[in-house]
N, C-alpha and C positions, 0 to 999 in steps of 0.2 A: 421251777428251776431244777436243773439236774443236780443230784447229790454228788458231792466230791468223793471220787473213788480213786485210790492210788493206781498209777500206771507207771511203766518203766520210764526212766529219764531219757530225753532225747539225746542226740549226739552232742559232744562238747561244743561250747560256743567260743570260737576264737575271736580275739579282738585284733583287727588288722590295722596297719599303719598307713597313713596317706602315701600314695605313690608320688614321688617328686615330679613336678611338672604336669601332674594329672589335673583334670577338671576339679578334683576334690582338694587340691593343695591349698586353696584359699578358703575352704569350708572348715569351721571349727570341729575338732574331733569330739563327737558327742559323748565319747566314753571318758573324757577328761574335763567336761564342762562343769563349772561351779554350780552348786545347788541354787544359788540366788544370783540375779533376780529370777523370778518365775517367768517361764516363757509363755507368750501369748500367740506365738506362731513358730513353726519350725525354723531352725537356722539353715536347713538344707533347701536351697532354691534351685539346685542343679538337676536332681534326679527326676525323670519323667514319672508321672503317677496317674492312676485312675481309681476312682472310688466306685465300687460295684454295689449297687443297691437293687432291691426287688420291690415289686408292687405289693406283695404279701408273702406270707410264710410258704415254704415248700415250693417256691417257684423255680428252683434250680440255681440259686445264687452261688452256693458253695461249689456245686458242680462246675458252674461257669468259671469261678475263680481257679479251681484246680486245672481246668482245661486251658485257661488263659496262661497260667503260670508255666505249664508244660510247653504250650505253643510259642509263647514269647521268648523262650530260650533259644528258638531258632533265629531270633532277631537280635537278642541281647545276651551276652555271656553271663551277666550278673543281674538277677531278678530278686527283688525283695518282697516281703509280704507282711501285712499287719491287719489284725481285726481290732480296732481301737476299743470297741465296746462289745462285750460278749455276755450272753445270757445263759449259755449252757457250758458248764466248765467241768474240768476234772482236776485232780490234785497231782501236781508235779513238784516233788521235793518240797511240800508244804505250801506251795503257791497255787492259787486258783488260776488256771489257764484255760481259755476257751477251747472247746474240743475241735473246732475247725482249724485253729492254729496248730494244735497238736497233730491233727490229721495231715495237713499240708507239710509240716516239718518232717513227719515220719516218711512221707513219700519222696520228697525232694531234698531233704537234708539241707535246709536253707542256711544253716550255720551262722545264725545270729542268736543272741540271748533269747530263749523262749519266752521269758517274761516281757520282753519288749514287743514280741509279736501279739501279745494279749495284755495290754496295760491295765484295762478296767474290766473287772468281772462283776456282774450285777447279781449279788446274792439276795436272799429273801428279805433282808433288812436294809438293803442299800438305799432304796428310795426314801424310807423314813429317816435314815441318818442324814441324807442330803437335805431334806426339807426342814430338818431341825436347825440347820445353819448353812443355808445355800451360799451366802456371801463368802464364807470361808472355804467351803467345799469346792465350789466351781473353779476358782483360779488354780487350786492344787490339782484338780482333775485335768484341766486344760494343759497345765505344765507337764503332767505325767504323759499325756497323749503326745504332745509335741516332742518331748525328749525321746519317747519310744519310737516315734516315726523317724527321727534323726538317726537313731541307732540301727533300725532295720534297713534304712536307706543308705547307710554309710558305704561309700564306694560301690553303690549299685547303679545300674543304668535305668532301671524301671522298677517301680514299686506298685504292687496291687494292694489296694485298701478295701477290705471287705466290710460292708455295712451289716446292720442287724435288722432285718425286716424292711418295712417300707420307709418312706422319707421321714415320717413323723415319729417313728419309734425312738424313745429316749427323751421326748420333749419334757416329760415331767421333771427330769433332772437336768434340763437344758443342754443335753448332748444328743439331740436328734441326729439322724443321718445327715440331714441338710446342714445342720450347724457344724458337725464334725468335718464334713467335706469342706466347708468354708474355712474352718480352723486350719486345716492341712493344705489349703490352697490347691485343692484338687477339683478337676472336672469329673463328671459323673457318667457312668454307663448303667442303664436300667435294664433289669431282666423281668420279663412277664410271661405268663403262660400264653400259648398260641391262640389265635383267633383274630377277629377283626374288631367288632364293636366293643366288647368288654375290655380287652387289653388296651385299646386306644384310649378309652375312657379313663382307665386306671392309671395309665402312663401320663395322661394330661393332668390328673389330680396330683400325682407325685411331683411332676415337673413344676407345678405351681408353687409348692413349698420350697423347692430348690431355687426357683426364680426369686422368691421372696428373700432368700438369704444371699442372693447374688452369685449363685453357683450355676455354671453352665452344664446342661445335659448334652453330651456330645453324641449320644446314640442310644439305641435300644436293641435288645436281643429277645426274640420270641422263642419260647422253649416248648418242647413236647408237642410238636405238630405232627399229625399223621402224614406219612411220606407222600400219599397221593394228593395231599392238599398243600404241599410246600409252595408250588408255583402260585397258586391262587392266593394264599395267605401273604406271600412275599409281595405280590402285586397290590392287593387292595389294602392291606394293613400298611404297606409302604406309602400308599397315597394318603391314607388318613394321618399317619404320623408326620408326613412331610408338611401337611397343613398346620401342624403344631410346631414345626421347626425341629423335629426330632428325626435324625437320619436312622433308617432301619439298617443296622450293621450285620444282622444275622438272623436266620430262621433255622432252628435246630430240630431235626426229625426226632420223634420219640424213639427211645432205645429201650426195649423191654428188659434187657440185661441190667440196666441201671436201677430199675424199680423192682427187680426181683429179689426178695429176701432170701437169706440163706437159712439153713435149719437151726443154727445157733440163735439167730435173731428171733425166729418163730418160737423156739422153745422158751426163750426169755419172755416173749410177749404173752404166751398162754400159761406161763408158770408150769411148763412141762417137765417131766422127769425122763431122763434118757434110760432106755432099756437095752439098746443095742446100737452099735455102729457109730458111736460118738466121735471117735478119733478120726475116722475117715469121712464122716458125714456132716460134721459141723459146718463146713464151708460149702456144702452141696446147695446149689442155687435152685430155687423152686420157681418154675415157670407156669405151673398150672395146679390148681387145687380141685380135687374130686372127692365128693362124699360117696363112700361105698355103701349106698342104699340099695343097689341093684344086686342081681344074682352074680355068682362067680363067673358065669358065662358072659354077663354084661360087662364085667370089669376088665375082661381080657384086652379090649381095645384101648384101655387107658394105661396099661402097663408099659409105659414109655419113659425114656429119660426126661428128667425135669418135672415129672408129675408127683405130687404129694397126695396120698390117699388117706382120707380120714374115715375111720370106721370103729365101731365098738369092738373091744377086745374079744368078744365072744362070737364074732363073725369068722368062724374057723374057715369057711369056704373061701373068703376073700384073702385071708392070710395064707392059706395053702396055694391059692392061685399066684400070689406074689412069690412064694417060695419056689414053686415050679418054674416060674418065669426066670428067676435068678439062676436056678440050676441049669436050665436049658441054655441060657446065654453065657454062663460062666461067671456071672457077677450080678450086682444089683442093677435091675433094669429101670427102677423108679428112683425118684429123689428120696423118698422115705415113706414111712407109715406113722400116722398118729392114731393111737388107740384111745378112744374117748370114753365118756361116761364112767370113768374110774373102774373100768373093767379090763383087767390085764389078760393077755393070752393064756391059754391052757399051758401048764408047765411043760408038756411034751412039745407043743408048738414053740414055746419060748426057747427050748433047747435047740430046735431046728433053726430058728431065727438066729441064734447065737453062732451057728455054723456058717452064716452068710455075712455079707457086708451091708445088708439092708439096714439103714438107720431106722430105729423105732423109738418113738417118744410117747409117753403116757400122760394123759391129762384127765382131770376130774370133770371138765366141762363136756356138754353134749356136742354132737358133731356140727350142728348148724351154728351154734354159738362160736365154736372154734373157727369155723370157716369165715364167719362174719368178721371176727377180730383180725384174722390174717389178711382178708381183703381190704381192710381199712387201715392197715399198718402204714406208717410213714417211714419209708426205708431210707436211712441215711448211709452215705458212703463211710466206711470204716477203714482204719489202717490196714486191716488184714484182707481187704477186698482188692487184692492185687490184680484180679482178672478185669476189674472195671477201669483201672487207670489208663491203659492204652486206648480204650474206647472213648473215654472222656477227652483225652488229649486230641485224638483224631477228629472227634466231633467238632471241637472248636476250630481246629486247623482247617477243616474242610468247609465249614459253614459260616464262619465269621470273617468279615473283611478286616483282618488285622492291620493291613497296611494303612487303611483309612483311619482306623482307631488310633494307631500310633501317631499319625500325622496331625490328629486333632487335639492331642493332649500335650 
């Protein structure tokens, strides 16, 4: 589980009043509902909703939710969001709030109570506490989720419900994705990595649990497909899914920018220390990682924007090549330098680097170990990744049949 670390509070949370004569005028105001009796289902039956689940971790579920939220605003003026059960949380004014809820609120300013967007946070002792007294715990958790849904959906036209992992995640405390979707009377959209055989198999497995709980799967999105395979995947995966009764609503091409880490994320991953260029370089996006094991002549071809060079700090020739390139171009021509093996540049070279905008990070690890850790990073979208948001929104708008999705929920 993520440790709770303080972050700035989101924007204020206004409580609106029902509009006379609106479709919500007959719906109880969730902000003034009595605490008892405990709810077993939301009071809101008006707002359209869809539960977004994935076949496994890092399938692009959160990216899909972000893109859906932005794209659906072209259809509905008022869109809500909730992640009923979250496993990775941060601290917001003393409350454990799922990081995906914080992310979406920071981008779109949803303007509902942030704690309602993340009613249940699974900390390290949650499961044990539940199992000690499940008969008392479960009704209270169900009530909390239902009331949170009513609040985030109050006077909203459409609410996106983000699940946590695959259909069965949360079964140990009786709040699996399938069961929560049933609790909230929501149909389901599944997200899976691109392909034909494996995605169809995994989608079939997940659908079986939703079917068991009486929840309809209205479609699937296949993510991270190579552009030259889009038509083939759409055709054959679509045929396979059709045989399972799952409409293929979208095939998303891989977007390198969305999986590219920035230097701040890399520095945190490798436990690096900034030596230069942190202010301007922290958000620098890394598209390519090169180990500086060749001669200075060989490194010249790699001195390009988006390239991160990893080399021991005593490779003066490579550092001088980067300095010369920066001087010729009038600025940093690479994403940055990581000096490895706990060897820092010569003091004179450090002075020259300080006169440039080249980001430099030092680490105790050797070059190949650092490269391996960077290549295996799981890159999550963060609130400061403003360059990614337009890409994500356009990706969903261009490649998902939103009209069909809306019609089925």
